[in-house]
ZAKE-806363 format. One line per 4 residues: number of its first residue (from 1); their letters; for each residue y, z, x of N, C-alpha, C, CB. Coordinates in steps of 0.2 Angstrom, whole numbers, plus 5000, padded with zeros to 4 digits. Glycine has a CB too. Layout:
NUM = a = Y Z X Y Z X Y Z X Y Z X | ... .
This chain:
1 = mptm = 5676 5341 6219 5682 5340 6215 5681 5343 6208 5682 5332 6215 | 5687 5346 6206 5686 5349 6200 5686 5344 6194 5693 5354 6199 | 5683 5346 6189 5682 5341 6183 5688 5342 6179 5676 5343 6179 | 5691 5336 6177 5697 5336 6173 5695 5338 6166 5700 5329 6172 .
5 = pmit = 5699 5343 6162 5697 5345 6156 5698 5339 6151 5702 5350 6153 | 5693 5339 6146 5693 5334 6140 5698 5337 6135 5686 5333 6138 | 5704 5334 6134 5709 5336 6129 5706 5333 6122 5716 5333 6131 | 5706 5337 6117 5705 5335 6110 5711 5334 6107 5700 5339 6107 .
9 = hirl = 5713 5328 6105 5720 5327 6101 5719 5327 6094 5723 5320 6104 | 5723 5330 6090 5723 5330 6083 5730 5328 6081 5720 5336 6080 | 5731 5323 6077 5738 5322 6074 5738 5324 6067 5740 5314 6075 | 5743 5327 6065 5743 5330 6058 5750 5328 6055 5742 5337 6058 .
13 = hpre = 5750 5327 6048 5755 5326 6044 5760 5332 6044 5754 5324 6037 | 5767 5331 6044 5771 5337 6044 5770 5342 6038 5778 5335 6043 | 5767 5340 6032 5766 5345 6027 5760 5350 6029 5764 5341 6021 | 5756 5348 6034 5751 5352 6036 5753 5357 6042 5745 5348 6039 .
17 = sgsa = 5759 5356 6045 5761 5360 6051 5762 5367 6049 5768 5357 6053 | 5763 5369 6043 5764 5376 6042 5758 5379 6038 5770 5378 6038 | 5752 5375 6038 5746 5377 6034 5742 5383 6038 5742 5371 6033 | 5738 5385 6034 5733 5391 6036 5728 5388 6042 5729 5394 6031 .
21 = vvah = 5727 5381 6041 5723 5378 6046 5726 5378 6053 5721 5371 6044 | 5732 5376 6053 5736 5377 6060 5737 5384 6062 5743 5373 6059 | 5738 5388 6058 5739 5395 6059 5732 5398 6063 5741 5400 6053 | 5727 5396 6060 5720 5398 6063 5720 5395 6070 5714 5395 6058 .
25 = wqty = 5721 5389 6071 5721 5386 6078 5726 5390 6083 5723 5379 6078 | 5731 5392 6080 5736 5396 6085 5734 5403 6086 5743 5396 6081 | 5731 5406 6080 5729 5413 6081 5723 5414 6086 5728 5416 6074 | 5719 5409 6085 5713 5410 6089 5712 5404 6094 5706 5410 6085 .
29 = agnf = 5718 5403 6098 5719 5397 6103 5713 5397 6108 5725 5398 6106 | 5711 5403 6110 5705 5403 6115 5699 5400 6112 5704 5410 6116 | 5698 5399 6106 5692 5396 6103 5693 5388 6103 5690 5399 6096 | 5699 5386 6104 5700 5379 6103 5703 5376 6110 5705 5378 6097 .
33 = kdla = 5700 5377 6115 5702 5376 6122 5703 5368 6122 5697 5378 6127 | 5709 5367 6125 5711 5360 6127 5712 5356 6120 5706 5356 6131 | 5714 5359 6115 5717 5356 6109 5724 5354 6109 5715 5361 6102 | 5726 5348 6108 5733 5346 6108 5734 5343 6101 5734 5340 6113 .
37 = lqtv = 5739 5347 6098 5742 5345 6092 5748 5341 6092 5743 5351 6087 | 5749 5336 6088 5755 5332 6087 5756 5330 6080 5754 5325 6091 | 5762 5332 6078 5765 5331 6071 5768 5324 6070 5770 5337 6069 | 5765 5320 6066 5767 5313 6065 5767 5312 6057 5762 5308 6069 .
41 = eldc = 5772 5307 6056 5772 5305 6049 5766 5300 6047 5779 5302 6047 | 5760 5302 6046 5755 5298 6045 5756 5294 6038 5748 5302 6044 | 5754 5288 6038 5755 5284 6032 5751 5286 6026 5753 5276 6034 | 5745 5289 6028 5741 5293 6022 5737 5298 6026 5737 5287 6018 .
45 = gdyd = 5734 5302 6022 5730 5307 6025 5733 5313 6028 5725 5304 6030 | 5729 5318 6030 5732 5324 6033 5731 5325 6040 5730 5330 6029 | 5726 5322 6042 5724 5323 6050 5721 5316 6052 5719 5329 6051 | 5723 5314 6058 5720 5309 6062 5717 5312 6068 5726 5304 6064 .
49 = lgad = 5710 5311 6068 5706 5314 6073 5704 5309 6078 5699 5316 6070 | 5707 5303 6079 5706 5298 6084 5700 5294 6082 5705 5302 6091 | 5698 5289 6086 5693 5285 6085 5693 5282 6078 5686 5288 6086 | 5699 5281 6075 5699 5278 6068 5696 5282 6063 5696 5271 6068 .
53 = vrve = 5697 5289 6063 5694 5294 6059 5700 5297 6055 5689 5299 6062 | 5701 5297 6049 5706 5300 6045 5703 5305 6040 5711 5294 6042 | 5707 5311 6040 5704 5316 6035 5710 5318 6030 5703 5322 6039 | 5707 5319 6024 5712 5321 6018 5709 5328 6017 5711 5316 6012 .
57 = rksa = 5713 5333 6017 5712 5340 6015 5714 5342 6008 5714 5345 6020 | 5710 5344 6004 5711 5346 5997 5708 5353 5995 5709 5341 5992 | 5711 5356 5991 5708 5362 5988 5704 5359 5982 5713 5367 5985 | 5699 5363 5980 5694 5361 5975 5698 5359 5969 5689 5366 5974 .
61 = tdfs = 5703 5363 5967 5707 5362 5961 5711 5355 5962 5712 5367 5960 | 5714 5354 5967 5718 5348 5968 5713 5342 5968 5722 5348 5975 | 5707 5342 5971 5702 5337 5971 5700 5335 5964 5696 5338 5975 | 5699 5340 5960 5697 5340 5953 5702 5336 5949 5695 5346 5950 .
65 = lavm = 5709 5339 5950 5714 5336 5947 5715 5328 5948 5721 5339 5948 | 5714 5327 5955 5715 5320 5957 5709 5315 5954 5714 5319 5965 | 5704 5318 5952 5699 5314 5949 5701 5313 5941 5692 5318 5949 | 5703 5319 5938 5705 5318 5931 5711 5313 5930 5707 5325 5929 .
69 = dkrl = 5716 5313 5934 5722 5309 5933 5721 5302 5937 5728 5312 5935 | 5715 5301 5940 5713 5295 5943 5717 5294 5949 5714 5289 5938 | 5721 5299 5952 5724 5298 5958 5720 5297 5964 5729 5304 5959 | 5714 5300 5964 5709 5299 5969 5708 5292 5971 5703 5303 5967 .
73 = ygev = 5707 5288 5967 5705 5281 5968 5710 5277 5972 5703 5277 5961 | 5716 5278 5970 5722 5275 5974 5722 5278 5981 5728 5276 5971 | 5721 5284 5982 5721 5288 5988 5716 5285 5993 5721 5295 5987 | 5710 5284 5990 5704 5282 5994 5706 5275 5997 5698 5282 5990 .
77 = gklk = 5709 5271 5993 5710 5264 5995 5715 5264 6000 5713 5260 5989 | 5720 5268 6000 5725 5268 6006 5722 5271 6012 5731 5273 6004 | 5718 5276 6011 5715 5279 6017 5710 5274 6021 5711 5285 6015 | 5706 5270 6017 5701 5265 6019 5705 5259 6023 5697 5263 6014 .
81 = asad = 5711 5258 6020 5715 5253 6023 5718 5255 6030 5721 5251 6018 | 5718 5261 6031 5721 5264 6037 5716 5266 6043 5726 5269 6036 | 5710 5267 6041 5705 5270 6045 5698 5267 6044 5705 5277 6045 | 5694 5267 6049 5687 5264 6048 5683 5270 6045 5684 5262 6055 .
85 = qvvy = 5684 5276 6046 5680 5281 6043 5685 5286 6040 5676 5285 6049 | 5683 5288 6034 5687 5293 6030 5683 5299 6028 5690 5289 6023 | 5686 5305 6029 5683 5311 6027 5687 5315 6022 5681 5315 6033 | 5684 5318 6017 5688 5322 6013 5685 5329 6014 5687 5321 6005 .
89 = iveg = 5689 5334 6016 5687 5341 6017 5690 5345 6010 5690 5344 6023 | 5685 5347 6006 5687 5351 6000 5686 5358 6001 5683 5348 5994 | 5691 5362 6000 5690 5369 6001 5689 5373 5994 5697 5372 6004 | 5684 5377 5994 5683 5381 5987 5677 5378 5984 5689 5380 5983 .
93 = dlfa = 5676 5381 5978 5670 5379 5974 5672 5373 5969 5667 5384 5970 | 5670 5367 5971 5672 5361 5967 5669 5361 5960 5669 5355 5971 | 5663 5364 5959 5660 5364 5953 5661 5370 5949 5652 5364 5954 | 5666 5375 5951 5668 5380 5947 5671 5377 5940 5673 5385 5950 .
97 = grfh = 5670 5381 5935 5673 5379 5928 5681 5379 5929 5671 5383 5923 | 5684 5373 5926 5691 5373 5926 5693 5370 5919 5694 5369 5932 | 5699 5372 5917 5701 5370 5910 5702 5363 5910 5707 5374 5908 | 5704 5360 5915 5706 5352 5915 5700 5348 5917 5712 5351 5920 .
101 = sdtq = 5694 5351 5919 5689 5347 5923 5684 5344 5917 5685 5351 5928 | 5681 5339 5920 5676 5335 5916 5670 5334 5921 5678 5329 5912 | 5664 5338 5920 5659 5338 5924 5656 5331 5925 5653 5342 5922 | 5655 5327 5920 5653 5320 5921 5657 5316 5925 5652 5317 5914 .
105 = rlhe = 5664 5316 5924 5669 5312 5928 5669 5314 5935 5676 5313 5925 | 5668 5321 5936 5668 5323 5943 5661 5320 5947 5667 5331 5943 | 5656 5320 5943 5649 5318 5946 5650 5310 5948 5644 5319 5941 | 5653 5307 5943 5654 5299 5944 5659 5298 5950 5657 5296 5937 .
109 = alaw = 5664 5302 5950 5669 5301 5956 5665 5303 5963 5675 5306 5955 | 5661 5308 5963 5658 5309 5969 5653 5304 5971 5654 5316 5968 | 5649 5301 5966 5645 5295 5967 5648 5289 5970 5641 5294 5961 | 5654 5288 5967 5658 5282 5969 5661 5283 5976 5664 5281 5964 .
113 = lsvi = 5663 5289 5977 5666 5291 5984 5660 5290 5989 5668 5298 5984 | 5654 5293 5988 5649 5293 5993 5645 5286 5994 5645 5298 5992 | 5643 5284 5988 5639 5278 5988 5642 5271 5989 5634 5278 5982 | 5648 5271 5985 5651 5264 5984 5656 5264 5990 5655 5264 5978 .
117 = qgva = 5660 5269 5991 5665 5269 5996 5663 5271 6003 5671 5273 5994 | 5657 5275 6004 5655 5277 6010 5659 5282 6013 5654 5271 6015 | 5663 5286 6009 5667 5291 6011 5663 5298 6012 5674 5292 6007 | 5664 5302 6017 5661 5308 6018 5665 5314 6014 5660 5310 6025 .
121 = lvps = 5661 5318 6011 5665 5324 6008 5662 5330 6011 5664 5324 6000 | 5666 5334 6015 5664 5340 6018 5666 5346 6014 5666 5340 6026 | 5662 5350 6012 5664 5357 6008 5666 5362 6014 5659 5359 6004 | 5671 5366 6012 5673 5371 6016 5675 5377 6012 5679 5369 6020 .
125 = pdpa = 5673 5383 6014 5675 5389 6009 5682 5391 6010 5671 5395 6011 | 5686 5390 6016 5692 5392 6017 5696 5388 6023 5693 5399 6018 | 5702 5389 6024 5706 5385 6029 5703 5387 6036 5713 5387 6029 | 5700 5393 6037 5698 5394 6044 5692 5390 6046 5696 5402 6044 .
129 = vtae = 5687 5389 6041 5682 5385 6042 5684 5378 6043 5676 5386 6036 | 5689 5376 6039 5692 5369 6039 5694 5368 6046 5697 5368 6034 | 5698 5372 6049 5700 5372 6056 5695 5371 6061 5705 5378 6058 | 5689 5375 6060 5684 5374 6065 5680 5367 6064 5678 5380 6063 .
133 = mlfc = 5680 5365 6058 5677 5358 6057 5681 5353 6059 5675 5357 6049 | 5687 5353 6058 5692 5348 6061 5691 5347 6069 5699 5349 6059 | 5691 5353 6072 5691 5353 6079 5684 5350 6081 5692 5360 6082 | 5679 5352 6078 5672 5349 6080 5672 5341 6079 5667 5353 6076 .
137 = maga = 5675 5339 6073 5674 5332 6071 5679 5328 6076 5677 5331 6064 | 5685 5331 6078 5689 5327 6083 5686 5327 6089 5696 5331 6083 | 5682 5332 6092 5679 5332 6098 5673 5327 6098 5676 5339 6100 | 5669 5327 6092 5664 5322 6092 5667 5315 6092 5660 5323 6085 .
141 = aqhg = 5672 5313 6088 5675 5307 6088 5678 5304 6095 5681 5307 6083 | 5681 5309 6098 5684 5307 6105 5680 5308 6111 5690 5311 6106 | 5675 5312 6111 5671 5314 6117 5663 5313 6115 5672 5320 6119 | 5661 5312 6109 5654 5311 6108 5651 5318 6107 5650 5307 6113 .
145 = mgqp = 5644 5319 6107 5641 5325 6106 5637 5327 6112 5636 5324 6100 | 5639 5325 6118 5636 5327 6125 5630 5322 6127 5633 5334 6124 | 5628 5318 6122 5623 5313 6124 5623 5307 6119 5616 5316 6124 | 5621 5301 6121 5622 5296 6117 5617 5297 6111 5619 5289 6120 .
149 = pvmr = 5621 5297 6105 5617 5298 6099 5613 5292 6096 5622 5300 6093 | 5608 5293 6093 5604 5288 6089 5608 5287 6083 5597 5290 6088 | 5612 5281 6083 5616 5280 6077 5612 5278 6071 5621 5274 6078 | 5607 5274 6071 5603 5273 6065 5595 5272 6067 5605 5266 6062 .
153 = ngkp = 5591 5276 6064 5584 5276 6065 5580 5271 6061 5581 5283 6065 | 5574 5270 6063 5570 5266 6058 5572 5259 6058 5569 5269 6052 | 5573 5255 6063 5576 5248 6063 5570 5244 6059 5577 5245 6070 | 5573 5240 6054 5568 5236 6050 5566 5230 6053 5571 5235 6043 .
157 = fdpr = 5560 5228 6052 5557 5222 6055 5557 5216 6050 5550 5223 6057 | 5557 5217 6044 5557 5211 6039 5564 5208 6039 5555 5213 6032 | 5565 5201 6038 5571 5198 6039 5577 5201 6034 5571 5191 6038 | 5575 5202 6028 5579 5204 6022 5582 5211 6024 5576 5204 6016 .
161 = sgqt = 5578 5216 6026 5580 5222 6028 5584 5222 6034 5575 5227 6028 | 5582 5218 6039 5585 5217 6045 5592 5215 6045 5581 5213 6050 | 5593 5210 6040 5600 5207 6039 5605 5212 6036 5600 5201 6035 | 5602 5216 6031 5606 5222 6028 5608 5227 6033 5602 5225 6022 .
165 = ymve = 5603 5228 6038 5604 5233 6043 5610 5231 6048 5598 5235 6047 | 5610 5225 6049 5615 5222 6054 5622 5222 6051 5613 5215 6056 | 5622 5220 6045 5629 5220 6041 5632 5226 6040 5628 5215 6035 | 5627 5231 6038 5630 5238 6037 5633 5241 6043 5624 5242 6034 .
169 = glpg = 5631 5239 6049 5633 5241 6055 5641 5239 6057 5629 5239 6061 | 5643 5234 6053 5650 5232 6054 5655 5238 6052 5651 5226 6050 | 5661 5238 6055 5666 5243 6053 5668 5243 6046 5672 5243 6058 | 5668 5249 6042 5670 5249 6035 5666 5246 6030 5677 5245 6035 .
173 = vtpa = 5660 5244 6032 5655 5240 6028 5650 5246 6025 5651 5235 6031 | 5650 5247 6019 5646 5252 6015 5639 5248 6014 5649 5255 6009 | 5634 5251 6012 5628 5248 6009 5629 5243 6004 5623 5253 6007 | 5633 5245 5999 5635 5241 5993 5639 5235 5995 5639 5245 5988 .
177 = laqa = 5644 5236 6000 5648 5230 6002 5643 5225 6007 5654 5232 6007 | 5638 5228 6010 5634 5224 6014 5630 5219 6010 5629 5228 6018 | 5628 5222 6004 5624 5218 5999 5628 5212 5996 5621 5222 5994 | 5635 5214 5995 5639 5209 5992 5641 5204 5997 5646 5213 5990 .
181 = llqh = 5642 5205 6004 5643 5200 6009 5637 5196 6010 5645 5204 6015 | 5631 5198 6010 5625 5194 6011 5624 5190 6005 5619 5199 6012 | 5625 5192 5999 5625 5188 5993 5630 5182 5993 5626 5192 5986 | 5636 5184 5995 5642 5179 5995 5641 5174 6000 5648 5183 5997 .
185 = fgsa = 5638 5176 6006 5638 5171 6012 5631 5168 6013 5640 5174 6018 | 5626 5172 6010 5619 5169 6011 5615 5171 6017 5619 5162 6011 | 5618 5174 6022 5614 5176 6028 5619 5180 6032 5611 5170 6032 | 5616 5184 6037 5620 5188 6041 5623 5184 6046 5615 5193 6045 .
189 = aavc = 5620 5178 6048 5624 5174 6053 5630 5171 6050 5619 5168 6055 | 5630 5169 6043 5636 5167 6040 5641 5172 6039 5634 5164 6033 | 5639 5178 6038 5644 5184 6038 5648 5184 6044 5640 5190 6036 | 5644 5184 6050 5647 5185 6056 5651 5179 6059 5641 5186 6062 .
193 = aasa = 5650 5173 6056 5654 5167 6058 5660 5166 6053 5649 5161 6057 | 5660 5170 6048 5666 5169 6043 5672 5172 6046 5664 5173 6037 | 5678 5169 6044 5685 5171 6046 5687 5177 6042 5690 5165 6045 | 5692 5180 6044 5694 5186 6041 5696 5184 6034 5700 5189 6044 .
197 = eqla = 5699 5178 6033 5701 5176 6026 5695 5175 6022 5705 5170 6027 | 5690 5172 6025 5684 5171 6021 5680 5177 6019 5679 5166 6025 | 5680 5182 6023 5677 5188 6022 5681 5192 6016 5677 5193 6028 | 5687 5192 6016 5691 5195 6011 5690 5192 6004 5699 5195 6013 .
201 = qtpg = 5687 5187 6004 5686 5184 5997 5680 5187 5994 5685 5176 5998 | 5676 5191 5998 5670 5194 5995 5672 5200 5990 5666 5197 6000 | 5670 5201 5984 5672 5206 5980 5671 5213 5983 5668 5206 5973 | 5676 5217 5983 5675 5224 5987 5677 5224 5994 5669 5226 5986 .
205 = mgas = 5679 5218 5997 5681 5218 6004 5688 5217 6004 5677 5212 6007 | 5692 5222 6006 5699 5221 6007 5701 5217 6013 5702 5228 6007 | 5707 5215 6014 5710 5211 6019 5710 5215 6026 5717 5208 6018 | 5711 5222 6025 5712 5226 6031 5705 5227 6034 5715 5232 6030 .
209 = taqr = 5700 5228 6030 5693 5229 6032 5690 5222 6035 5688 5231 6026 | 5692 5217 6032 5690 5210 6035 5693 5209 6042 5692 5205 6030 | 5699 5211 6043 5702 5210 6049 5699 5214 6054 5709 5211 6049 | 5697 5221 6052 5694 5225 6057 5687 5223 6059 5693 5232 6054 .
213 = vrkv = 5683 5220 6054 5677 5217 6056 5677 5211 6061 5673 5214 6049 | 5682 5207 6059 5683 5201 6064 5685 5203 6071 5688 5196 6061 | 5689 5209 6071 5692 5211 6077 5686 5214 6082 5697 5217 6076 | 5681 5217 6079 5675 5220 6082 5671 5214 6084 5671 5225 6078 .
217 = ldap = 5670 5209 6080 5665 5204 6081 5668 5199 6087 5664 5199 6075 | 5674 5199 6087 5678 5194 6092 5679 5197 6099 5684 5191 6089 | 5679 5204 6099 5681 5208 6105 5676 5207 6111 5682 5215 6104 | 5679 5205 6117 5674 5205 6123 5671 5211 6124 5678 5202 6129 .
221 = yvvk = 5664 5211 6126 5661 5217 6128 5662 5219 6135 5653 5216 6127 | 5665 5225 6136 5667 5228 6142 5662 5233 6145 5674 5231 6142 | 5659 5231 6150 5654 5236 6153 5658 5242 6157 5650 5232 6159 | 5656 5248 6155 5659 5254 6157 5657 5255 6164 5658 5260 6153 .
225 = q = 5662 5257 6169 5660 5258 6176 5658 5265 6177 5666 5257 6180 .
């Protein structure tokens, strides 16, 4: 019996429909077998890769401007409210000198983005590489990497580290937020028993993230056939 092809779906905002990224997919369609594109008015972000992964694509200049005018912080909040995993793809040299840039503020923004918000930043030299990366990321999100990945290595044995490890595994929970949750509730068991409304009272925990956490904790476990 022939194997059914695994279609990789990517939804994109209309502003990206005429981009060099889409042009690369179309020009080299043979390299992107079974790619299905759909143009959708996304509430935020440029690409929806499935599995609750949302991507914002920016040039290095636009990213730097977003830091300087503080636009980045509101954008990230909207993206995290819409998806469990947020990725920024930045095209060009982010650290090249620009008349409007401030190196210290850029470093602080990158630290906040990665450490506090848990948002991935993927550098890209040009739209062609961005297209390749988006296709790979969408495939990984929707189909995996060909074998079950080891999501987290080095499981801790001591209670304190073990509780942190458990809470960090919840959707949308960064290491900093895990610490805040444990401090607020006192134990991993109390975190898992809290309602969405109670979770949302933790500093740094938005209502949408709290609801996603509760949804995962309450969902019945379905055994795959």
